[in-house]
N, C-alpha and C positions, 0 to 999 in steps of 0.2 A: 349288669351282665355284659354290657359293652360290645355286643356282637354286631351292632349296626347292620341290621338285617337288610335294609333297602340297598345299602352299598354292596353287600355280599351278593345279592341277587343280580345287581347291575354288573358286577364283575364277572359272574358266571355267564351272563348273557353276552357281554362284550367279548369274552374269550372266544366264543363261537362266531366268527366274523359273519358267516352267512346263516347262522342259527340252525343249519341243517342237523347238526349233531344233537342239539338240545331237543329239537322236534322229534328226532328219531327215538330218543330215550323216552320222551313222553308218549309217543305212539305205542311203544312196547308196554309201558306201564299201564296205559289206558286199556290196552287189549287184555292184559293179565287181570286187571281189576274187573273188567266187564265179564270175563269168563268165570269169576269167582261166585257170581250170582246172576241175577237178572241184569241184562245190559241197559239198565235204566237207573240213573242217579237218584231218582226219587225213592227207590226201594233198595238200592245197593250203596251202602255207606262208603265202602272202600272206593268205589268208582266216583262218588261225589267228592271225596277228599282229593283225588287225583285231578279231577276237573277244576276244582277250586284253585289248586296249584297251577295248573296249566293256564288258567285265565290270567294269573299274575305275571306269567312269562309271555303273554300274548301269543299263545300257540294258535295257529289258524284253525278255523272251524273244519276245514276239509281234512286236516290231520286227525282231529278228534273223531269226526264222522267215519273216516276210513278205518280207524282202529276199532270202533264200536261195531261197524258193519262186519268187519272181519270176525269179531267174536260172535255176532249173531249168525253168521254164515256157517258156524259149526267147524271152523278151522281146527285141524288136529294138532297144530303147532302148540307145544307146551313149554313152559319155562319154570325152572325151579327158583325159588326165592332163597338167596344165600346171604349170610352175614359173615364177614371176615374181620378179625381184630388184629392189630399189630402196633408196632412201635417205630418211631422215627428218632432223630437225634435228641439227646439231652432230655430224656423223659417224656417226649411227646407221644401222645396216644392217638390212634386212628381207628375208626370203625368204617367198614366198607359194606354197603348193601348192593347186591347185584341181582339181576334177572338173567338166567342163562338157559340155553338149550344144550349146553355141553359143560357139565360140571368140572370135568378134568381140565378142559382148556381154561376155564375161568380161574380155577384155583392156581394153575400154573402161571397164568398171566399176572394175577394179583401178587403172587409170591415174588415173581421176577421184578415187578414194579417196586415193591418194597426193597428187595435185596440189592438191586442195581443202583439204588439211591440212598444208601446208608441206613435202611430200615430192616425190619424183619417181622414176619408174621408170628402172631402168638396163637395160643390155643383158645378155644371158645370160652368166654368168660374172663379172659385175662385183662380186658380193657373195659368192657361194657358196664361193669359195676361202678365205674367212675363217671358215668353219664346218666342223665335222667331223660326219659321220653317226655317230650314237651310239645304242646301246641303253641305256635307263634302266629299271631294275627296282627298285621300292620295296617294303619289307615292314616289318612290326612284329613285336615279340616276340623279336627277336634283337639282339645287339650286332654292331658292325662286325667284331670279332675272331671271333665265332661264324661270320659269313658268310664271312670270309676262309678260315677252316679248312674249312668245307663245300666251298667252291669249289676249294681246293687238293686236298682228298681226291678230288674228282671230276675233277681235272685240267682245270678250266675257267678260262680267263683272264679277268681283269677289268682295266680301266684304272684304276679307283679305287673305293673303298668308303668312303662317308662316313656319319656319323650326322647327321641333320638333324632337330632337334626330337625327336619320338618315333619316328622311322622310320630305317631304314637304306636308303640309296640306292646301288645298284650301277651303275656306268658301265662299259660294255663295247663291244667291236666289234659292229656290227650282226649279223654272222654267229654271234655267241655268245648272241643273244637267247633262243632256246629252250633252249640248253644251260644257261644260268644258271638259268632257271626250273625245269628238270627236276632240276637238282642240289638246289635249294632245296626242291622238292616232296618229293624223296626223303628230305630231312632233316626233313620234317614241316611245312613251310610250306604252308598251304592257300589263302591269299588274298594278293594283291598290291595294294598301294595305288597303285602306278604300274606301267604296262607300256607303254612308249613306244619307238618308233623315231623319233628326232628329229634335228634339225640343231642342234648345240650350238656357240655362238660360241667361237672360240679365246680371245678377250678381250672381257670385258664393259666397257661404258663407263657412267659416271654423267652424268646431265644435271641442269642447274639446274632449279628449280621450274617456271619458265615453259616451258622446252623440254620437260620431262617431261610437262607437262599437254598440250602440243601433240602430242607423240609418242603419248601414250595415246589421244588423240582420233583420231589417224590409225589406230592399230592397231584401235580399236573399229570404225571405219568399214570397214576391210578385213575384219575378222572377221564383220561383219554381212552381208557379201555371201553370197548363197545358194550360189554355186559354190565358195566358199573353204572348204577343209577344215582346213588348218593354216597357222599363221603363226609364223615363228621370227625372233628378233631378237637384237641384241647389247647391249641396254640393261638395266642393273640397276635394276629398278623397286622393289626393296626389299620383294618379297612375303615 
């Protein structure tokens, strides 16, 4: 798969020099997840997933607590979960997930980010069929064979287990996200370098230097939008 998930995470984090933007995005996502059910990760699976992700990005406890307390306090602020699909240069495909309290503003902003950078928005379903929803869990201190044995003993299925640099990355069905983590925790793993529910392209493509520069500029513009939470694409950027 070659996504090099640890490097992708580090690149995203380093892009936000003071990390305030990434913390703000997590704060919003935690608040929305906490409002979807009980504001308790032991009974709210959506919240548990977000908190697992937040931990891998070292989101401070006070950011997490503030978002959960806001949800507990009965805040009337509400957000719509939206997904946009679009195209960049030379057959590149992009999925954009957003949380917004102003649908018209977000749609306009995302469309502009595509259009001003050589891309265009597509209709719903025009891109998503080329991606698979996937759980991605990364860890250090084990080999791929170790992890395979752990998951087999726990009767947990994985699509693939790969060694990427100093880490082992497990790719699994989304409904196996927690089962993989619990099996690994039982085997002594205490920290995860990656804990994501993502959309993984079925086939990555490579762009020439000019097209890749344009594509990266487009992705940066989309990710810079306040309402955008996640961006997925099918371009091998060589991270």
